[in-house]
mmCIF file as Biopython writes it, N, C-alpha, C and O atoms, coordinates in Angstrom:
data_model
#
loop_
_atom_site.group_PDB
_atom_site.id
_atom_site.type_symbol
_atom_site.label_atom_id
_atom_site.label_alt_id
_atom_site.label_comp_id
_atom_site.label_asym_id
_atom_site.label_entity_id
_atom_site.label_seq_id
_atom_site.pdbx_PDB_ins_code
_atom_site.Cartn_x
_atom_site.Cartn_y
_atom_site.Cartn_z
_atom_site.occupancy
_atom_site.B_iso_or_equiv
_atom_site.auth_seq_id
_atom_site.auth_asym_id
_atom_site.pdbx_PDB_model_num
ATOM 1   N N  . GLU A ? 1  ? 78.468  112.643 80.304  1.0 0.0 1  A 1 
ATOM 2   C CA . GLU A ? 1  ? 78.249  114.264 80.321  1.0 0.0 1  A 1 
ATOM 3   C C  . GLU A ? 1  ? 79.573  115.145 80.788  1.0 0.0 1  A 1 
ATOM 4   O O  . GLU A ? 1  ? 79.566  116.376 80.823  1.0 0.0 1  A 1 
ATOM 5   N N  . VAL A ? 2  ? 80.403  114.543 81.046  1.0 0.0 2  A 1 
ATOM 6   C CA . VAL A ? 2  ? 81.693  115.165 81.503  1.0 0.0 2  A 1 
ATOM 7   C C  . VAL A ? 2  ? 82.182  115.472 79.960  1.0 0.0 2  A 1 
ATOM 8   O O  . VAL A ? 2  ? 82.208  116.611 79.494  1.0 0.0 2  A 1 
ATOM 9   N N  . LYS A ? 3  ? 82.502  114.483 79.357  1.0 0.0 3  A 1 
ATOM 10  C CA . LYS A ? 3  ? 83.201  114.821 78.044  1.0 0.0 3  A 1 
ATOM 11  C C  . LYS A ? 3  ? 82.298  115.949 77.369  1.0 0.0 3  A 1 
ATOM 12  O O  . LYS A ? 3  ? 82.864  117.018 77.138  1.0 0.0 3  A 1 
ATOM 13  N N  . ASP A ? 4  ? 81.096  115.837 77.065  1.0 0.0 4  A 1 
ATOM 14  C CA . ASP A ? 4  ? 80.228  116.571 76.394  1.0 0.0 4  A 1 
ATOM 15  C C  . ASP A ? 4  ? 80.211  118.098 76.787  1.0 0.0 4  A 1 
ATOM 16  O O  . ASP A ? 4  ? 79.995  119.038 76.022  1.0 0.0 4  A 1 
ATOM 17  N N  . THR A ? 5  ? 80.506  118.154 78.249  1.0 0.0 5  A 1 
ATOM 18  C CA . THR A ? 5  ? 80.156  119.955 78.726  1.0 0.0 5  A 1 
ATOM 19  C C  . THR A ? 5  ? 82.056  120.445 79.064  1.0 0.0 5  A 1 
ATOM 20  O O  . THR A ? 5  ? 82.335  121.528 79.578  1.0 0.0 5  A 1 
ATOM 21  N N  . ALA A ? 6  ? 83.074  119.472 78.677  1.0 0.0 6  A 1 
ATOM 22  C CA . ALA A ? 6  ? 84.249  120.235 79.241  1.0 0.0 6  A 1 
ATOM 23  C C  . ALA A ? 6  ? 84.636  121.226 78.166  1.0 0.0 6  A 1 
ATOM 24  O O  . ALA A ? 6  ? 84.533  121.088 76.947  1.0 0.0 6  A 1 
ATOM 25  N N  . GLN A ? 7  ? 85.163  122.383 78.947  1.0 0.0 7  A 1 
ATOM 26  C CA . GLN A ? 7  ? 85.725  123.505 78.449  1.0 0.0 7  A 1 
ATOM 27  C C  . GLN A ? 7  ? 87.160  123.525 78.702  1.0 0.0 7  A 1 
ATOM 28  O O  . GLN A ? 7  ? 87.598  122.848 79.632  1.0 0.0 7  A 1 
ATOM 29  N N  . ASP A ? 8  ? 88.068  124.341 77.861  1.0 0.0 8  A 1 
ATOM 30  C CA . ASP A ? 8  ? 89.060  124.680 78.436  1.0 0.0 8  A 1 
ATOM 31  C C  . ASP A ? 8  ? 89.284  126.428 78.508  1.0 0.0 8  A 1 
ATOM 32  O O  . ASP A ? 8  ? 89.076  127.204 77.576  1.0 0.0 8  A 1 
ATOM 33  N N  . LEU A ? 9  ? 89.757  126.776 79.866  1.0 0.0 9  A 1 
ATOM 34  C CA . LEU A ? 9  ? 89.241  128.002 80.234  1.0 0.0 9  A 1 
ATOM 35  C C  . LEU A ? 9  ? 90.692  128.715 79.971  1.0 0.0 9  A 1 
ATOM 36  O O  . LEU A ? 9  ? 90.886  129.922 80.121  1.0 0.0 9  A 1 
ATOM 37  N N  . GLY A ? 10 ? 91.457  127.977 79.647  1.0 0.0 10 A 1 
ATOM 38  C CA . GLY A ? 10 ? 92.853  128.788 79.426  1.0 0.0 10 A 1 
ATOM 39  C C  . GLY A ? 10 ? 93.350  129.124 80.952  1.0 0.0 10 A 1 
ATOM 40  O O  . GLY A ? 10 ? 92.864  128.664 81.985  1.0 0.0 10 A 1 
ATOM 41  N N  . MET A ? 11 ? 94.619  130.193 80.814  1.0 0.0 11 A 1 
ATOM 42  C CA . MET A ? 11 ? 95.455  130.250 82.054  1.0 0.0 11 A 1 
ATOM 43  C C  . MET A ? 11 ? 94.653  131.076 82.899  1.0 0.0 11 A 1 
ATOM 44  O O  . MET A ? 11 ? 93.738  131.751 82.428  1.0 0.0 11 A 1 
ATOM 45  N N  . GLN A ? 12 ? 94.936  131.068 84.119  1.0 0.0 12 A 1 
ATOM 46  C CA . GLN A ? 12 ? 94.134  131.768 85.021  1.0 0.0 12 A 1 
ATOM 47  C C  . GLN A ? 12 ? 95.059  132.052 86.429  1.0 0.0 12 A 1 
ATOM 48  O O  . GLN A ? 12 ? 95.910  131.257 86.830  1.0 0.0 12 A 1 
ATOM 49  N N  . THR A ? 13 ? 94.766  133.180 87.015  1.0 0.0 13 A 1 
ATOM 50  C CA . THR A ? 13 ? 95.769  133.040 88.286  1.0 0.0 13 A 1 
ATOM 51  C C  . THR A ? 13 ? 94.748  132.833 89.408  1.0 0.0 13 A 1 
ATOM 52  O O  . THR A ? 13 ? 93.691  133.461 89.467  1.0 0.0 13 A 1 
ATOM 53  N N  . VAL A ? 14 ? 95.072  132.068 90.143  1.0 0.0 14 A 1 
ATOM 54  C CA . VAL A ? 14 ? 94.632  131.623 91.492  1.0 0.0 14 A 1 
ATOM 55  C C  . VAL A ? 14 ? 95.562  131.400 92.673  1.0 0.0 14 A 1 
ATOM 56  O O  . VAL A ? 14 ? 96.400  130.509 92.813  1.0 0.0 14 A 1 
ATOM 57  N N  . ASP A ? 15 ? 95.203  132.513 93.591  1.0 0.0 15 A 1 
ATOM 58  C CA . ASP A ? 15 ? 96.362  132.438 94.788  1.0 0.0 15 A 1 
ATOM 59  C C  . ASP A ? 15 ? 97.602  132.845 94.160  1.0 0.0 15 A 1 
ATOM 60  O O  . ASP A ? 15 ? 98.541  132.206 94.634  1.0 0.0 15 A 1 
ATOM 61  N N  . GLY A ? 16 ? 97.972  133.719 93.217  1.0 0.0 16 A 1 
ATOM 62  C CA . GLY A ? 16 ? 99.191  133.948 92.787  1.0 0.0 16 A 1 
ATOM 63  C C  . GLY A ? 16 ? 99.907  133.297 91.938  1.0 0.0 16 A 1 
ATOM 64  O O  . GLY A ? 16 ? 100.902 133.651 91.306  1.0 0.0 16 A 1 
ATOM 65  N N  . GLN A ? 17 ? 99.204  132.090 91.967  1.0 0.0 17 A 1 
ATOM 66  C CA . GLN A ? 17 ? 99.619  131.077 90.895  1.0 0.0 17 A 1 
ATOM 67  C C  . GLN A ? 17 ? 98.997  131.252 89.376  1.0 0.0 17 A 1 
ATOM 68  O O  . GLN A ? 17 ? 97.839  131.647 89.234  1.0 0.0 17 A 1 
ATOM 69  N N  . SER A ? 18 ? 99.854  130.928 88.236  1.0 0.0 18 A 1 
ATOM 70  C CA . SER A ? 18 ? 99.367  130.660 87.050  1.0 0.0 18 A 1 
ATOM 71  C C  . SER A ? 18 ? 98.741  129.427 86.714  1.0 0.0 18 A 1 
ATOM 72  O O  . SER A ? 18 ? 99.714  128.686 86.576  1.0 0.0 18 A 1 
ATOM 73  N N  . LEU A ? 19 ? 97.662  128.704 86.484  1.0 0.0 19 A 1 
ATOM 74  C CA . LEU A ? 19 ? 97.103  127.689 86.667  1.0 0.0 19 A 1 
ATOM 75  C C  . LEU A ? 19 ? 96.407  127.477 85.286  1.0 0.0 19 A 1 
ATOM 76  O O  . LEU A ? 19 ? 95.937  128.475 84.740  1.0 0.0 19 A 1 
ATOM 77  N N  . HIS A ? 20 ? 96.295  126.177 84.631  1.0 0.0 20 A 1 
ATOM 78  C CA . HIS A ? 20 ? 95.411  126.120 83.582  1.0 0.0 20 A 1 
ATOM 79  C C  . HIS A ? 20 ? 94.031  125.730 83.911  1.0 0.0 20 A 1 
ATOM 80  O O  . HIS A ? 20 ? 93.958  124.650 84.497  1.0 0.0 20 A 1 
ATOM 81  N N  . ALA A ? 21 ? 92.755  126.421 83.650  1.0 0.0 21 A 1 
ATOM 82  C CA . ALA A ? 21 ? 91.654  125.965 84.111  1.0 0.0 21 A 1 
ATOM 83  C C  . ALA A ? 21 ? 90.983  125.375 83.051  1.0 0.0 21 A 1 
ATOM 84  O O  . ALA A ? 21 ? 91.130  125.682 81.868  1.0 0.0 21 A 1 
ATOM 85  N N  . TYR A ? 22 ? 89.919  124.149 83.690  1.0 0.0 22 A 1 
ATOM 86  C CA . TYR A ? 22 ? 88.995  123.495 82.967  1.0 0.0 22 A 1 
ATOM 87  C C  . TYR A ? 22 ? 87.664  123.586 83.709  1.0 0.0 22 A 1 
ATOM 88  O O  . TYR A ? 22 ? 87.572  123.582 84.937  1.0 0.0 22 A 1 
ATOM 89  N N  . SER A ? 23 ? 86.588  123.672 82.812  1.0 0.0 23 A 1 
ATOM 90  C CA . SER A ? 23 ? 85.242  123.533 83.724  1.0 0.0 23 A 1 
ATOM 91  C C  . SER A ? 23 ? 84.475  122.526 82.935  1.0 0.0 23 A 1 
ATOM 92  O O  . SER A ? 23 ? 84.456  122.478 81.705  1.0 0.0 23 A 1 
ATOM 93  N N  . PHE A ? 24 ? 83.951  121.862 83.608  1.0 0.0 24 A 1 
ATOM 94  C CA . PHE A ? 24 ? 82.587  120.677 83.512  1.0 0.0 24 A 1 
ATOM 95  C C  . PHE A ? 24 ? 81.578  120.337 84.182  1.0 0.0 24 A 1 
ATOM 96  O O  . PHE A ? 24 ? 81.606  120.706 85.356  1.0 0.0 24 A 1 
ATOM 97  N N  . THR A ? 25 ? 80.603  119.706 83.824  1.0 0.0 25 A 1 
ATOM 98  C CA . THR A ? 25 ? 79.705  119.288 84.587  1.0 0.0 25 A 1 
ATOM 99  C C  . THR A ? 25 ? 79.500  117.892 84.749  1.0 0.0 25 A 1 
ATOM 100 O O  . THR A ? 25 ? 79.466  117.112 83.797  1.0 0.0 25 A 1 
ATOM 101 N N  . ALA A ? 26 ? 79.339  117.505 86.146  1.0 0.0 26 A 1 
ATOM 102 C CA . ALA A ? 26 ? 79.280  116.135 86.462  1.0 0.0 26 A 1 
ATOM 103 C C  . ALA A ? 26 ? 77.837  116.007 87.268  1.0 0.0 26 A 1 
ATOM 104 O O  . ALA A ? 26 ? 77.425  116.729 88.176  1.0 0.0 26 A 1 
ATOM 105 N N  . LYS A ? 27 ? 77.253  114.959 86.703  1.0 0.0 27 A 1 
ATOM 106 C CA . LYS A ? 27 ? 76.044  114.819 87.365  1.0 0.0 27 A 1 
ATOM 107 C C  . LYS A ? 27 ? 74.925  116.165 87.748  1.0 0.0 27 A 1 
ATOM 108 O O  . LYS A ? 27 ? 74.226  116.356 88.743  1.0 0.0 27 A 1 
ATOM 109 N N  . GLY A ? 28 ? 75.103  116.922 86.554  1.0 0.0 28 A 1 
ATOM 110 C CA . GLY A ? 28 ? 74.403  118.423 86.643  1.0 0.0 28 A 1 
ATOM 111 C C  . GLY A ? 28 ? 75.046  119.263 87.658  1.0 0.0 28 A 1 
ATOM 112 O O  . GLY A ? 28 ? 74.393  120.204 88.110  1.0 0.0 28 A 1 
ATOM 113 N N  . THR A ? 29 ? 76.338  119.032 88.112  1.0 0.0 29 A 1 
ATOM 114 C CA . THR A ? 29 ? 76.993  119.940 89.099  1.0 0.0 29 A 1 
ATOM 115 C C  . THR A ? 29 ? 77.932  120.583 88.392  1.0 0.0 29 A 1 
ATOM 116 O O  . THR A ? 29 ? 78.634  119.813 87.737  1.0 0.0 29 A 1 
ATOM 117 N N  . PRO A ? 30 ? 78.238  121.899 88.275  1.0 0.0 30 A 1 
ATOM 118 C CA . PRO A ? 30 ? 79.178  122.701 87.802  1.0 0.0 30 A 1 
ATOM 119 C C  . PRO A ? 30 ? 80.568  122.500 88.162  1.0 0.0 30 A 1 
ATOM 120 O O  . PRO A ? 30 ? 80.574  122.636 89.386  1.0 0.0 30 A 1 
ATOM 121 N N  . VAL A ? 31 ? 81.735  122.255 87.779  1.0 0.0 31 A 1 
ATOM 122 C CA . VAL A ? 31 ? 82.960  121.985 88.441  1.0 0.0 31 A 1 
ATOM 123 C C  . VAL A ? 31 ? 84.123  122.720 87.687  1.0 0.0 31 A 1 
ATOM 124 O O  . VAL A ? 31 ? 84.384  122.534 86.498  1.0 0.0 31 A 1 
ATOM 125 N N  . THR A ? 32 ? 84.854  123.661 88.602  1.0 0.0 32 A 1 
ATOM 126 C CA . THR A ? 32 ? 86.160  124.085 87.861  1.0 0.0 32 A 1 
ATOM 127 C C  . THR A ? 32 ? 87.232  123.468 88.338  1.0 0.0 32 A 1 
ATOM 128 O O  . THR A ? 32 ? 87.356  123.326 89.554  1.0 0.0 32 A 1 
ATOM 129 N N  . LEU A ? 33 ? 88.254  122.964 87.380  1.0 0.0 33 A 1 
ATOM 130 C CA . LEU A ? 33 ? 89.356  122.256 87.747  1.0 0.0 33 A 1 
ATOM 131 C C  . LEU A ? 33 ? 90.511  123.111 87.460  1.0 0.0 33 A 1 
ATOM 132 O O  . LEU A ? 33 ? 90.587  123.583 86.326  1.0 0.0 33 A 1 
ATOM 133 N N  . TYR A ? 34 ? 91.468  123.392 88.363  1.0 0.0 34 A 1 
ATOM 134 C CA . TYR A ? 34 ? 92.717  124.373 87.869  1.0 0.0 34 A 1 
ATOM 135 C C  . TYR A ? 34 ? 94.220  123.263 87.998  1.0 0.0 34 A 1 
ATOM 136 O O  . TYR A ? 34 ? 94.406  122.705 89.080  1.0 0.0 34 A 1 
ATOM 137 N N  . LEU A ? 35 ? 94.796  123.123 87.323  1.0 0.0 35 A 1 
ATOM 138 C CA . LEU A ? 35 ? 96.133  122.420 86.758  1.0 0.0 35 A 1 
ATOM 139 C C  . LEU A ? 35 ? 97.154  122.991 87.059  1.0 0.0 35 A 1 
ATOM 140 O O  . LEU A ? 35 ? 97.272  124.108 86.555  1.0 0.0 35 A 1 
ATOM 141 N N  . GLY A ? 36 ? 98.072  122.604 87.790  1.0 0.0 36 A 1 
ATOM 142 C CA . GLY A ? 36 ? 99.790  123.277 87.757  1.0 0.0 36 A 1 
ATOM 143 C C  . GLY A ? 36 ? 100.429 123.082 86.399  1.0 0.0 36 A 1 
ATOM 144 O O  . GLY A ? 36 ? 99.807  122.759 85.386  1.0 0.0 36 A 1 
ATOM 145 N N  . ALA A ? 37 ? 101.582 123.282 86.467  1.0 0.0 37 A 1 
ATOM 146 C CA . ALA A ? 37 ? 102.430 123.365 85.193  1.0 0.0 37 A 1 
ATOM 147 C C  . ALA A ? 37 ? 102.801 121.753 85.318  1.0 0.0 37 A 1 
ATOM 148 O O  . ALA A ? 37 ? 103.312 121.242 84.322  1.0 0.0 37 A 1 
ATOM 149 N N  . ASP A ? 38 ? 102.610 121.060 86.292  1.0 0.0 38 A 1 
ATOM 150 C CA . ASP A ? 38 ? 103.199 119.525 85.939  1.0 0.0 38 A 1 
ATOM 151 C C  . ASP A ? 38 ? 101.768 118.663 85.715  1.0 0.0 38 A 1 
ATOM 152 O O  . ASP A ? 38 ? 101.761 117.434 85.776  1.0 0.0 38 A 1 
ATOM 153 N N  . SER A ? 39 ? 100.602 119.428 85.459  1.0 0.0 39 A 1 
ATOM 154 C CA . SER A ? 39 ? 99.595  118.974 84.959  1.0 0.0 39 A 1 
ATOM 155 C C  . SER A ? 39 ? 98.614  117.718 86.163  1.0 0.0 39 A 1 
ATOM 156 O O  . SER A ? 39 ? 97.828  116.798 85.940  1.0 0.0 39 A 1 
ATOM 157 N N  . LEU A ? 40 ? 99.223  118.347 87.479  1.0 0.0 40 A 1 
ATOM 158 C CA . LEU A ? 40 ? 98.594  117.958 88.641  1.0 0.0 40 A 1 
ATOM 159 C C  . LEU A ? 40 ? 97.408  118.970 89.273  1.0 0.0 40 A 1 
ATOM 160 O O  . LEU A ? 40 ? 97.591  120.185 89.350  1.0 0.0 40 A 1 
ATOM 161 N N  . PRO A ? 41 ? 96.190  118.327 89.708  1.0 0.0 41 A 1 
ATOM 162 C CA . PRO A ? 41 ? 95.332  119.233 90.077  1.0 0.0 41 A 1 
ATOM 163 C C  . PRO A ? 41 ? 96.037  120.197 91.521  1.0 0.0 41 A 1 
ATOM 164 O O  . PRO A ? 41 ? 96.646  119.761 92.498  1.0 0.0 41 A 1 
ATOM 165 N N  . VAL A ? 42 ? 95.730  121.367 91.232  1.0 0.0 42 A 1 
ATOM 166 C CA . VAL A ? 42 ? 95.977  122.376 92.416  1.0 0.0 42 A 1 
ATOM 167 C C  . VAL A ? 42 ? 94.548  122.540 93.206  1.0 0.0 42 A 1 
ATOM 168 O O  . VAL A ? 42 ? 94.508  122.323 94.417  1.0 0.0 42 A 1 
ATOM 169 N N  . GLU A ? 43 ? 93.401  122.923 92.491  1.0 0.0 43 A 1 
ATOM 170 C CA . GLU A ? 43 ? 92.194  123.312 93.258  1.0 0.0 43 A 1 
ATOM 171 C C  . GLU A ? 43 ? 91.259  122.870 92.481  1.0 0.0 43 A 1 
ATOM 172 O O  . GLU A ? 43 ? 91.488  122.624 91.297  1.0 0.0 43 A 1 
ATOM 173 N N  . SER A ? 44 ? 89.883  122.680 93.124  1.0 0.0 44 A 1 
ATOM 174 C CA . SER A ? 44 ? 88.786  122.165 92.153  1.0 0.0 44 A 1 
ATOM 175 C C  . SER A ? 44 ? 87.769  122.909 93.274  1.0 0.0 44 A 1 
ATOM 176 O O  . SER A ? 44 ? 87.771  122.898 94.505  1.0 0.0 44 A 1 
ATOM 177 N N  . VAL A ? 45 ? 86.772  123.657 92.132  1.0 0.0 45 A 1 
ATOM 178 C CA . VAL A ? 45 ? 85.543  124.422 92.828  1.0 0.0 45 A 1 
ATOM 179 C C  . VAL A ? 45 ? 84.290  123.691 92.180  1.0 0.0 45 A 1 
ATOM 180 O O  . VAL A ? 45 ? 84.064  123.578 90.975  1.0 0.0 45 A 1 
ATOM 181 N N  . THR A ? 46 ? 83.534  123.226 93.221  1.0 0.0 46 A 1 
ATOM 182 C CA . THR A ? 46 ? 82.303  122.402 92.726  1.0 0.0 46 A 1 
ATOM 183 C C  . THR A ? 46 ? 81.143  123.393 93.152  1.0 0.0 46 A 1 
ATOM 184 O O  . THR A ? 46 ? 81.214  123.805 94.309  1.0 0.0 46 A 1 
ATOM 185 N N  . LYS A ? 47 ? 80.138  123.809 92.412  1.0 0.0 47 A 1 
ATOM 186 C CA . LYS A ? 47 ? 79.057  124.659 93.007  1.0 0.0 47 A 1 
ATOM 187 C C  . LYS A ? 47 ? 77.727  124.016 92.691  1.0 0.0 47 A 1 
ATOM 188 O O  . LYS A ? 47 ? 77.423  123.495 91.618  1.0 0.0 47 A 1 
ATOM 189 N N  . SER A ? 48 ? 76.979  124.124 93.769  1.0 0.0 48 A 1 
ATOM 190 C CA . SER A ? 48 ? 75.459  123.317 93.962  1.0 0.0 48 A 1 
ATOM 191 C C  . SER A ? 48 ? 74.473  124.246 94.403  1.0 0.0 48 A 1 
ATOM 192 O O  . SER A ? 48 ? 74.733  125.442 94.530  1.0 0.0 48 A 1 
ATOM 193 N N  . SER A ? 49 ? 73.418  123.784 94.628  1.0 0.0 49 A 1 
ATOM 194 C CA . SER A ? 49 ? 72.099  124.689 94.884  1.0 0.0 49 A 1 
ATOM 195 C C  . SER A ? 49 ? 72.630  124.653 96.722  1.0 0.0 49 A 1 
ATOM 196 O O  . SER A ? 49 ? 72.119  125.547 97.396  1.0 0.0 49 A 1 
ATOM 197 N N  . ARG A ? 50 ? 73.561  123.712 97.447  1.0 0.0 50 A 1 
ATOM 198 C CA . ARG A ? 50 ? 73.511  123.707 98.712  1.0 0.0 50 A 1 
ATOM 199 C C  . ARG A ? 50 ? 74.919  124.858 99.034  1.0 0.0 50 A 1 
ATOM 200 O O  . ARG A ? 50 ? 75.177  125.239 100.176 1.0 0.0 50 A 1 
ATOM 201 N N  . GLY A ? 51 ? 75.661  125.261 97.891  1.0 0.0 51 A 1 
ATOM 202 C CA . GLY A ? 51 ? 76.886  125.895 98.528  1.0 0.0 51 A 1 
ATOM 203 C C  . GLY A ? 51 ? 77.990  125.566 97.476  1.0 0.0 51 A 1 
ATOM 204 O O  . GLY A ? 51 ? 77.725  124.955 96.441  1.0 0.0 51 A 1 
ATOM 205 N N  . THR A ? 52 ? 79.312  126.025 97.813  1.0 0.0 52 A 1 
ATOM 206 C CA . THR A ? 52 ? 80.259  125.849 97.012  1.0 0.0 52 A 1 
ATOM 207 C C  . THR A ? 52 ? 81.244  125.269 98.038  1.0 0.0 52 A 1 
ATOM 208 O O  . THR A ? 52 ? 81.391  125.699 99.182  1.0 0.0 52 A 1 
ATOM 209 N N  . VAL A ? 53 ? 82.112  123.904 97.303  1.0 0.0 53 A 1 
ATOM 210 C CA . VAL A ? 53 ? 83.109  123.322 97.840  1.0 0.0 53 A 1 
ATOM 211 C C  . VAL A ? 53 ? 84.477  123.555 97.333  1.0 0.0 53 A 1 
ATOM 212 O O  . VAL A ? 53 ? 84.535  123.298 96.130  1.0 0.0 53 A 1 
ATOM 213 N N  . THR A ? 54 ? 85.357  123.867 97.727  1.0 0.0 54 A 1 
ATOM 214 C CA . THR A ? 54 ? 86.819  124.271 97.097  1.0 0.0 54 A 1 
ATOM 215 C C  . THR A ? 54 ? 87.731  123.408 97.804  1.0 0.0 54 A 1 
ATOM 216 O O  . THR A ? 54 ? 87.975  123.540 99.003  1.0 0.0 54 A 1 
ATOM 217 N N  . VAL A ? 55 ? 88.294  122.418 96.971  1.0 0.0 55 A 1 
ATOM 218 C CA . VAL A ? 55 ? 89.289  121.337 97.545  1.0 0.0 55 A 1 
ATOM 219 C C  . VAL A ? 55 ? 90.485  121.857 96.859  1.0 0.0 55 A 1 
ATOM 220 O O  . VAL A ? 55 ? 90.426  122.149 95.665  1.0 0.0 55 A 1 
ATOM 221 N N  . LYS A ? 56 ? 91.868  122.027 97.737  1.0 0.0 56 A 1 
ATOM 222 C CA . LYS A ? 56 ? 93.157  122.193 97.449  1.0 0.0 56 A 1 
ATOM 223 C C  . LYS A ? 56 ? 93.941  121.334 97.628  1.0 0.0 56 A 1 
ATOM 224 O O  . LYS A ? 56 ? 94.392  120.914 98.693  1.0 0.0 56 A 1 
ATOM 225 N N  . TYR A ? 57 ? 94.221  120.917 96.235  1.0 0.0 57 A 1 
ATOM 226 C CA . TYR A ? 57 ? 95.546  119.823 96.502  1.0 0.0 57 A 1 
ATOM 227 C C  . TYR A ? 57 ? 96.998  120.146 96.720  1.0 0.0 57 A 1 
ATOM 228 O O  . TYR A ? 57 ? 97.506  121.145 96.212  1.0 0.0 57 A 1 
ATOM 229 N N  . SER A ? 58 ? 97.535  119.470 97.326  1.0 0.0 58 A 1 
ATOM 230 C CA . SER A ? 58 ? 98.951  119.561 97.453  1.0 0.0 58 A 1 
ATOM 231 C C  . SER A ? 58 ? 99.727  118.431 98.237  1.0 0.0 58 A 1 
ATOM 232 O O  . SER A ? 58 ? 99.075  117.492 98.695  1.0 0.0 58 A 1 
ATOM 233 N N  . LYS A ? 59 ? 100.789 118.475 98.370  1.0 0.0 59 A 1 
ATOM 234 C CA . LYS A ? 59 ? 101.833 117.282 99.217  1.0 0.0 59 A 1 
ATOM 235 C C  . LYS A ? 59 ? 101.466 115.974 98.619  1.0 0.0 59 A 1 
ATOM 236 O O  . LYS A ? 59 ? 101.277 114.976 99.315  1.0 0.0 59 A 1 
ATOM 237 N N  . TYR A ? 60 ? 101.364 115.982 97.298  1.0 0.0 60 A 1 
ATOM 238 C CA . TYR A ? 60 ? 101.164 114.380 96.465  1.0 0.0 60 A 1 
ATOM 239 C C  . TYR A ? 60 ? 102.174 113.450 97.278  1.0 0.0 60 A 1 
ATOM 240 O O  . TYR A ? 60 ? 103.211 113.864 97.797  1.0 0.0 60 A 1 
ATOM 241 N N  . ASN A ? 61 ? 101.751 112.223 97.308  1.0 0.0 61 A 1 
ATOM 242 C CA . ASN A ? 61 ? 102.366 111.133 97.806  1.0 0.0 61 A 1 
ATOM 243 C C  . ASN A ? 61 ? 102.377 111.204 99.273  1.0 0.0 61 A 1 
ATOM 244 O O  . ASN A ? 61 ? 103.071 110.282 99.701  1.0 0.0 61 A 1 
ATOM 245 N N  . GLN A ? 62 ? 101.874 111.948 100.247 1.0 0.0 62 A 1 
ATOM 246 C CA . GLN A ? 62 ? 101.865 112.584 101.773 1.0 0.0 62 A 1 
ATOM 247 C C  . GLN A ? 62 ? 100.719 111.733 102.175 1.0 0.0 62 A 1 
ATOM 248 O O  . GLN A ? 62 ? 100.016 111.094 101.393 1.0 0.0 62 A 1 
ATOM 249 N N  . PRO A ? 63 ? 100.589 111.783 103.509 1.0 0.0 63 A 1 
ATOM 250 C CA . PRO A ? 63 ? 99.289  111.041 103.966 1.0 0.0 63 A 1 
ATOM 251 C C  . PRO A ? 63 ? 98.513  112.237 103.893 1.0 0.0 63 A 1 
ATOM 252 O O  . PRO A ? 63 ? 98.912  113.378 103.661 1.0 0.0 63 A 1 
ATOM 253 N N  . ILE A ? 64 ? 97.138  111.758 104.161 1.0 0.0 64 A 1 
ATOM 254 C CA . ILE A ? 64 ? 95.887  112.869 103.870 1.0 0.0 64 A 1 
ATOM 255 C C  . ILE A ? 64 ? 95.614  113.304 105.108 1.0 0.0 64 A 1 
ATOM 256 O O  . ILE A ? 64 ? 95.610  112.548 106.079 1.0 0.0 64 A 1 
ATOM 257 N N  . ASP A ? 65 ? 95.292  114.929 105.188 1.0 0.0 65 A 1 
ATOM 258 C CA . ASP A ? 65 ? 94.483  115.368 106.458 1.0 0.0 65 A 1 
ATOM 259 C C  . ASP A ? 65 ? 93.734  116.045 106.105 1.0 0.0 65 A 1 
ATOM 260 O O  . ASP A ? 65 ? 93.965  117.074 105.471 1.0 0.0 65 A 1 
ATOM 261 N N  . ILE A ? 66 ? 92.522  115.579 106.470 1.0 0.0 66 A 1 
ATOM 262 C CA . ILE A ? 66 ? 91.094  116.360 106.286 1.0 0.0 66 A 1 
ATOM 263 C C  . ILE A ? 66 ? 90.423  117.106 107.201 1.0 0.0 66 A 1 
ATOM 264 O O  . ILE A ? 66 ? 89.934  116.452 108.123 1.0 0.0 66 A 1 
ATOM 265 N N  . GLU A ? 67 ? 90.211  118.573 107.227 1.0 0.0 67 A 1 
ATOM 266 C CA . GLU A ? 67 ? 89.736  119.156 108.230 1.0 0.0 67 A 1 
ATOM 267 C C  . GLU A ? 67 ? 88.848  120.186 107.752 1.0 0.0 67 A 1 
ATOM 268 O O  . GLU A ? 67 ? 89.050  120.666 106.636 1.0 0.0 67 A 1 
ATOM 269 N N  . ALA A ? 68 ? 87.823  120.610 108.516 1.0 0.0 68 A 1 
ATOM 270 C CA . ALA A ? 68 ? 86.586  121.211 107.902 1.0 0.0 68 A 1 
ATOM 271 C C  . ALA A ? 68 ? 86.911  122.980 108.523 1.0 0.0 68 A 1 
ATOM 272 O O  . ALA A ? 68 ? 87.262  123.281 109.664 1.0 0.0 68 A 1 
ATOM 273 N N  . GLN A ? 69 ? 86.730  123.652 107.694 1.0 0.0 69 A 1 
ATOM 274 C CA . GLN A ? 69 ? 86.945  125.121 107.863 1.0 0.0 69 A 1 
ATOM 275 C C  . GLN A ? 69 ? 85.663  126.243 108.403 1.0 0.0 69 A 1 
ATOM 276 O O  . GLN A ? 69 ? 85.904  127.444 108.523 1.0 0.0 69 A 1 
#
């Protein structure tokens, strides 16, 4: 399903950063993924009937810290 629904959204500005955006559907749920110049994820946005989940990625190869906001 992901391969069939993948779309290149081109360059977009997110939080002042120029990022390459892609959208796809995973198990019926739409996802937008933003990649930095190094091709690593910077942010993903997943939307469902229960709400929107935004995950910001940073500090690669560092210990993970997860907190609800």
